[in-house]
N, C-alpha and C positions, 0 to 999 in steps of 0.2 A: 893843052900842054905846049904845043908848038907855038901858039900865039904868045904864051907867057914867055917862052924862051926868047922869041924874037924881040919882044918888048924889052926884056932885060938886056939884050945885046945892043940895043939902040936906045940909050937913056935920053929922056926928054925932060924938059923943064915944064912945069905947069904951075902957074900962079907963083912963081918964085921958089917953089919947093921941088927938090929932086925926088926921084922915085924911091930911093932907099929911105929917105927921111919920111916920106908918106907912109911907107910900109911900117916903119918903126912906130910912127904915130898911130897907125891903125892897130898895130900890135899892142901898143900901149893902151889904146882905148879898149881893145878887146880884153887885154889883161885886166884893165880897170873894171871893165864890165864883168869879167869873170870873177874878179875879186869881190865886186859888189854882190854878184849872184851868190858867190860862196859865203859872203858875210850874211846875206839874207837867209841863205840855206842854213848857215851855221846857227843864226838866231832861231830859226824855226826848229832846228834840231835841238838847240838848247832849251827852247820853250817846251818842245815835245818831251825832252828829257826831264825837265822840271815837272811837267804834268805826269809823266810816267812815274817819277820819283814820288810825287804827291799821292798819285793813285796807289803806287806800291806801298807807300807808308800807311795810307788809309787801310789798304787791304791787309797789310802786316798787322796793324792795330786790331782789325777785325779778327784776323786769324789768331792773334795772341789772346784776344778776349775769348774767342771760341775755344781755343786750346785750354785757357784757364778754366772756362766753364765746364768743358769736357773733363778736364783734370779733376775739378771739384766733384762732378757727377761720378767720375771714375772712383774717386776716393770714397764717396758715399756708397757706391755699389760695392766697392771692395770691402768697406766696413760692414755693410749688410751681409755680404757673402761670408765675411769672417765670423760675424755673429751667428749666422745661420749654421756655418760649419761647427762653431763652438756649441750652439744649441743642439745641432745634430749629434755632435760628439757626446754631449751630456745625456741626450735622449738615448743614444746608443748605449752609454754606460748604464743609464737607468734600466733600459730594456735588458741589458746583459744581467744586471743585478736581479731584475724581476724574473728573468728566465732562470737564473740560478736558484732564487728563492722558490720559484714554482717547481723546479726540478726537485729541490730538497723537500718541499711540501708533498709533492707527488710520491716521492720515495718513502717519506714518513707515513703517508696515508696508506701506501701499499704495504709497508711493514706492519702498520697497525691492523690492517684488514687481515693480513696473513696471521698475525698473532691472535686476533679475535676468532678467526676461523679455526685455528688450532685449539683455542680455549673452548669454543663451542663444540668442536669434535670431541674433545676430552669430556666436556659436560654431558654431551649426548651419550658417550660411551659409559660414563659413570651412572647416568640416569638409567641406561639400559641394564647395567649390572644391578642397580638398586631395584628397578622394577622387577627384574628376574628374581631377585632375592625376596621382594615383597610378594610376588606371585607365589613363590614357594611357601612363604609364611601364610599367605591367604589360603592356599590349598590345605596346609596343616590346620589353620584355624577353621576352615570349612569342615574338615573332617571332625575336628573337636566339637564344632558347633552342632553338626549332625548328631554326634554322640550326646551332647548336652541336650539337644532337642528331644532325643529319645528319653533322656533322663527326666527332662522337664515334663514331657508327656506323662511319664509314669508318676512324677510328682503331682501334676495337675489331677490325674486320676485319683491319687491318694488324697489331694486337697478336696476334691469334689466329694470324696467319701467322708472326709472329716467334716466338711461344711454340712453335708447332709446329716451326719451324725450330730453336729452341733445344733443344726436347726431342729432336729428331732428332740434333742435335749432341751433346747430353748422353748420349743412348743410345750414340752412336758413341764418345764419350770413355770411357764406362763399359766399353764392349766392348773398348776398347784397353787398359784397365787390366789389369795382370797380378798374379797371386798367386804368391809365391815362398816358399821356406822361410826361416825366421828363423835367427838364430845359435844358437838352442836346438834346431834341427832340427824345429820345429813349423811346419806349413803356415800361413802368415800369411793375413790378409785381403787385399783388394785394395790395391795400393801406388800412391800418387800420387807422380809425379816432378816436378810443378810445381803452381802455384796453380790452374790450370784444372782439373786432375785432382782436386786436393784439394776444390775446390768441388763436383765431381761426387760425391765420396765423402760430403761433407756432405749432399747432396741425397738420397742413399740412406738416411741416418739410422741406420746400423747401429752407429756408434761416435761418441764425442765426440772432436773434433780440436782440439788446442791448438798453434798455431804458435809458434815460438821463433827467436830469433837469439842464440845463446849465445857469449859472448866468453870468452877465457881469463882466469880470475881466480884469486885465492888461496883463495877460499871457494866452496862449492857455491851454485848458483842454483836457485830454485824454479821448477818447471814442472808445473803441475797438482798431483797428489798426491805427486810425487817431487821429489828434489833431484838436480841433475846438475852435475858439475864437469868442465870441459874441460881435459884434461891436455896433449894434443899434437895438432897437425894438420899435414897436408902437402897443400897445395892443388894441387901439380903431379901428385901421384899420387892425389888425391881420397881420402885416407885420414885417419883421426883416431882418437884414443884418449880415452875418457871414463870417469868413475867415477859409477856410479848409486847413490844412497843411498835405499833403500826398506826398510820393515819393520825399521828400525834396523840395517840391514846395508849394507856398502859392497861393491859388485861392480864390478870394472874390466872394461870392454869395450875391448879393445885392438886397434888396427890394423883398424878397421872401414872399409868402403867406402860410398860414397854409394848411396842407394836400397836399402840392405840393412837389413831389419827387425832392430832390436836388441830382443830379447824378455826379459821378466822378469815374475814374478808378484808380485801384491800380496795381502796377507792378506784383503782384502774383495772380491776378484774371482775368478771361476772361470776366466775366460779371461785369457790373458797380455796385458800392456801391450806396445805396440810403439812404439819410437822410431825414426823414419826421418829421416836427414840427406840432404837433396837437393843441398846445395852446401857445399863446403869453401872458405872464403875465407882470406885471409892472417892475419886476426886473430879469426875466428869461424867458427861453423858454423850453417847455416840449415836448418830442417826442421820437423817436427811430431811431436807425441805423440798416439797413438791409444789412447784408454781405453775399455774396455767400458762400455756403458750400464747393464747389470745388474750391480750390486755388492751383496754381502751379506757377513756375517761367515761365515768358513769354520770 
């Protein structure tokens, strides 16, 4: 500093320029250099600013795109959430309705069960009363049945006595029956002269017996397996005349008497048929036809 001061106090000339002028020139050069530097620096700064602006713009575009994309995604997510919320709400409503219906159904089922239980209890009570009444009736019926059994036992004893008496009487009736020769000279079976004796013959079961009341007609009448036509009768003498049609043949049995076996053969029987007249009336004859039980082709 002391050197500079001494110089400034003793100005000198150098190359025709004074010291202030040189300083001004140096200052000018320095200023020019500074300005140039500033210009360069400014250009660099402007370039950097341009680059920054470009980069910022690019970044801004990217950010805008990302924001737009995220906004679109956000809208989608929001829409999905809204739909889910709506679906959840609908499901909640359905669930609530279902729960309400379930509660109603459960209550109805419970009421129905209670009603059925009450009905069953009443039914059981009614059945109990009915069974009690029936049991009383059964007791009464049992008492009556015992009384009836006693009565039936007495009746059975009486029936046994009657059966024994009837059998004795039947045996006696059968013993009284007689066997005679028929109009063909063949010894006949037992002959019945009335309905009582005919019943006894049926009880023996040796033959089939067909009763008849034969009137005098212009055509033969069917009696069992044969046809018979009454030709003449005499009720005062107990005689009659008939014509028997069997095996496609006509045989006249003339002037026969009551209780006389009228015999004839049939093609399908080994034993003879027997026709017995027990009564000769004014306009008919009454009797029976005895047919063998065993019949076959001869």
